[in-house]
C-alpha positions as CSV (number, residue, x, y, z in Angstrom):
1,M,89.1,78.0,105.5
2,T,87.5,74.8,106.6
3,K,86.0,73.7,109.9
4,I,87.4,70.3,111.0
5,L,86.1,68.5,114.1
6,D,89.3,66.8,115.2
7,G,91.0,66.3,118.6
8,F,92.4,69.9,118.5
9,H,88.9,71.3,118.0
10,Y,87.4,69.3,121.0
11,K,90.3,70.2,123.3
12,A,89.7,73.9,122.5
13,A,86.0,73.3,123.1
14,M,86.8,71.9,126.5
15,I,88.8,75.0,127.4
16,I,86.1,77.5,126.4
17,E,83.6,75.7,128.6
18,D,86.0,76.0,131.6
19,Q,85.2,78.6,134.3
20,Y,88.7,80.1,134.4
21,F,88.5,80.8,130.6
22,K,85.0,82.3,130.9
23,D,86.0,84.6,133.8
24,L,89.2,85.8,132.1
25,V,87.4,86.6,128.8
26,A,84.6,88.3,130.6
27,F,87.1,90.5,132.5
28,L,88.9,91.3,129.2
29,L,85.7,92.3,127.4
30,S,84.5,94.4,130.4
31,K,87.8,96.2,130.6
32,L,87.9,97.0,126.8
33,K,84.3,98.3,127.1
34,S,85.3,100.6,130.0
35,F,87.9,102.2,127.8
36,G,85.4,102.9,125.0
37,C,86.5,100.2,122.7
38,P,83.9,97.4,123.2
39,I,83.8,94.2,121.2
40,P,80.3,93.4,119.7
41,D,78.4,90.7,121.6
42,K,78.4,88.5,118.5
43,G,81.9,89.4,117.5
44,F,83.0,91.3,114.4
45,K,81.4,90.4,111.1
46,D,84.7,90.5,109.1
47,Y,88.4,91.4,109.4
48,K,87.7,94.9,108.0
49,E,85.4,95.6,110.9
50,Y,88.0,94.3,113.3
51,E,90.7,96.5,111.7
52,A,88.5,99.6,112.3
53,W,88.1,98.6,115.9
54,R,91.8,98.0,116.3
55,N,92.5,101.5,114.9
56,L,90.1,102.9,117.5
57,Y,91.8,100.8,120.2
58,W,95.3,102.3,119.5
59,K,93.9,105.8,119.0
60,I,92.4,105.6,122.6
61,S,95.6,104.2,124.0
62,E,97.8,106.8,122.3
63,S,95.4,109.6,123.5
64,I,95.7,108.5,127.1
65,Q,99.5,108.1,127.0
66,T,100.1,111.5,125.5
67,S,97.8,113.2,128.1
68,K,99.3,115.6,130.6
69,N,97.7,113.8,133.5
70,Y,99.1,110.4,132.5
71,Q,102.6,111.7,131.9
72,T,102.6,113.5,135.3
73,Q,101.5,110.3,137.2
74,L,104.0,108.2,135.2
75,S,106.9,110.4,136.1
76,K,106.3,109.7,139.8
77,I,106.7,105.9,139.5
78,K,110.2,104.6,140.0
79,T,110.0,100.8,139.9
80,E,109.5,98.4,137.0
81,K,106.7,96.6,139.0
82,G,105.0,100.0,139.7
83,L,105.2,100.9,136.0
84,K,103.7,97.6,134.9
85,S,100.8,97.9,137.4
86,F,100.2,101.6,136.4
87,R,100.0,100.8,132.7
88,Q,97.7,97.8,133.3
89,D,95.3,100.1,135.3
90,K,95.4,103.2,133.1
91,L,95.6,101.8,129.5
92,P,93.3,99.5,127.5
93,P,94.3,95.9,128.1
94,L,96.8,94.3,125.7
95,F,94.5,91.5,124.6
96,K,97.3,89.3,123.1
97,I,98.8,89.0,126.6
98,Y,95.4,87.6,127.9
99,I,95.3,85.1,125.1
100,K,98.9,84.0,125.9
101,E,97.9,83.7,129.6
102,I,95.1,81.3,128.6
103,V,97.5,79.1,126.6
104,N,100.0,79.0,129.5
105,Y,97.4,78.4,132.1
106,Y,96.1,75.3,130.3
107,K,99.8,74.1,129.7
108,I,99.4,73.8,125.9
109,K,102.4,72.2,124.3
110,E,104.7,74.6,122.6
111,E,104.1,73.1,119.1
112,Y,100.4,73.7,119.4
113,Q,100.4,77.1,121.1
114,K,100.1,79.0,117.8
115,Y,97.0,77.1,116.8
116,F,95.3,77.6,120.2
117,E,96.1,81.3,120.2
118,E,94.5,81.7,116.8
119,F,91.5,79.7,118.0
120,F,91.0,81.9,121.1
121,F,91.5,85.0,119.1
122,N,88.8,84.0,116.6
123,Y,86.5,83.0,119.5
124,I,86.9,86.3,121.4
125,F,86.8,88.7,118.4
126,F,84.7,86.9,115.8
127,N,82.6,84.5,118.0
128,K,83.9,81.5,116.1
129,G,84.1,78.3,118.1
130,Y,86.4,76.5,115.7
131,Y,89.9,76.8,114.2
132,P,89.8,77.9,110.6
133,H,92.1,75.3,108.9
134,P,93.6,76.5,105.6
135,N,92.4,74.7,102.5
136,F,95.9,74.8,101.1
137,T,99.3,76.5,101.7
138,I,101.8,78.1,99.4
139,S,105.5,78.0,100.1
140,W,108.8,78.5,98.3
141,K,111.9,76.2,98.5
142,K,115.3,76.4,97.0
143,N,116.3,73.3,94.9
144,K,119.9,72.6,96.0
145,K,120.7,70.8,92.7
146,T,119.4,73.5,90.3
147,N,119.8,76.4,92.7
148,E,116.3,77.6,91.6
149,N,113.4,78.7,93.7
150,E,110.5,76.3,93.5
151,L,106.8,77.0,94.3
152,Y,104.9,74.4,96.3
153,V,101.2,74.2,96.8
154,R,100.4,71.9,99.8
155,V,97.0,70.3,99.8
156,F,95.4,68.6,102.8
157,G,93.0,65.7,103.3
158,H,90.1,68.2,103.3
159,T,91.3,70.2,100.2
160,T,88.9,70.1,97.3
161,K,89.4,70.9,93.6
162,E,87.1,73.9,94.1
163,D,89.4,75.3,96.8
164,I,92.3,75.4,94.2
165,V,90.1,76.7,91.3
166,K,88.5,79.5,93.5
167,N,91.9,80.7,94.7
168,W,93.8,80.2,91.4
169,D,94.4,84.0,91.2
170,I,96.5,83.8,94.4
171,I,98.6,81.0,93.0
172,K,98.9,82.7,89.6
173,E,100.4,85.8,91.3
174,E,103.0,83.6,93.0
175,K,103.7,81.8,89.7
176,K,104.9,85.1,88.2
177,L,108.1,84.8,90.2
178,L,109.0,81.5,88.6
179,N,111.8,81.4,86.0
180,G,109.6,79.6,83.4
181,W,106.5,81.7,84.0
182,L,104.2,81.3,81.0
183,G,103.5,85.0,81.0
184,K,106.9,85.4,79.5
185,N,105.8,83.2,76.6
186,K,105.3,86.1,74.2
187,S,105.5,85.7,70.4
188,R,108.1,88.0,68.8
189,N,106.5,88.7,65.4
190,D,109.6,90.6,64.2
191,F,112.1,88.0,65.3
192,K,113.1,87.0,61.7
193,R,113.6,90.6,60.8
194,D,115.6,91.3,64.0
195,L,117.8,88.2,63.3
196,E,118.4,89.3,59.7
197,I,119.5,92.8,61.0
198,Y,121.7,91.2,63.7
199,K,123.4,88.9,61.2
200,F,124.0,91.8,58.9
201,Y,125.4,93.8,61.8
202,K,127.8,91.0,62.7
203,T,129.0,90.6,59.1
204,L,129.5,94.4,58.7
205,S,131.4,94.5,62.0
206,Q,134.1,92.3,60.6
207,D,134.6,94.6,57.6
208,K,138.1,96.2,57.5
209,D,136.5,99.6,56.8
210,V,134.8,99.6,60.2
211,K,136.4,102.0,62.8
212,R,135.7,101.3,66.4
213,G,134.3,104.3,68.3
214,K,133.6,104.8,72.0
215,E,129.9,105.5,71.5
216,E,129.3,103.8,68.1
217,N,131.1,102.1,65.2
218,I,131.8,104.0,62.0
219,Y,131.5,102.4,58.6
220,R,132.9,104.5,55.7
221,A,132.3,107.8,57.4
222,R,128.8,106.8,58.5
223,R,127.5,105.4,61.8
224,M,126.9,101.7,61.4
225,D,123.3,101.9,62.7
226,E,122.5,104.6,60.2
227,K,124.1,102.4,57.4
228,I,122.0,99.4,58.4
229,S,118.9,101.5,58.6
230,A,119.4,102.8,55.0
231,M,120.1,99.3,53.6
232,M,117.0,97.8,55.3
233,V,114.5,100.5,54.5
234,D,113.3,98.9,51.2
235,K,112.6,95.5,52.8
236,H,111.5,96.4,56.3
237,G,110.2,99.9,55.9
238,D,111.5,103.0,57.7
239,L,113.6,101.7,60.6
240,T,115.2,104.6,62.4
241,W,118.8,104.2,63.6
242,E,117.5,104.3,67.2
243,N,115.3,101.2,66.4
244,I,118.2,99.5,64.7
245,R,120.4,100.1,67.8
246,K,117.7,98.7,70.1
247,I,117.2,95.6,67.9
248,I,121.0,94.9,67.9
249,N,121.3,95.4,71.6
250,R,118.3,93.1,72.2
251,M,119.7,90.4,69.9
252,K,123.1,90.7,71.5
253,R,121.6,90.0,75.0
254,L,119.7,87.0,73.6
255,D,122.9,85.7,71.8
256,K,124.9,85.8,75.1
257,E,122.1,84.9,77.6
258,F,122.5,81.1,77.6
259,V,126.2,80.9,76.7
260,T,129.0,80.4,79.1
261,S,132.1,82.7,78.9
262,K,134.3,79.8,80.0
263,E,136.4,78.0,77.5
264,T,135.4,74.4,76.6
265,I,137.8,71.6,75.8
């Protein structure tokens, strides 16, 4: 994340110096403290600390809502307005509503609201007086011509080479979803052996002595995979019929993977 001193930054700086903003944030912090879930004066050190606080916040809220006293009082309220007022008074404040209220009060344009909300969230909870701009973004798009998903890494004017290098592990994880991922580039040391076995299988399959079975083909009263295993043992060592079957199935899939079933003219 990068700190950029642009127009957005200075507009937000104007707002946090305004008295309405100061009063509303002070009220929010005071109310959170009164419910036993205060925010540190200098904000949380990191997101992990914030997460622990948020768990406490919801635990306190849940404890109040499930209490007998709360349920008794709640059952006596009949109007929607009364329910809203009761919850605001009896439960820890929903801080996101306060942040939304700030954005609405200062009439922030809709396309900028998300950024200002994040700015105020970071200011209130982490004591950061700037919007943390991402150094790059990752997105996926479908190529209409190839029908393949494509990975895009967007860089900004402030992006540096170090930003990409330091976060390469994140990009690397996304890359694994690409069709041509280099991680699939694995040498098959036994490919020539497997191809020889597959060719032999195809030749043997055309022999008039082969009988087609439901589970396996029979060649002269012997299963074909056993026959191939026996014939290849001198050249390739002890290949069990299970291995022979796996090799043949793997080569069959490879043989058909890039081939269309449609007839060509």
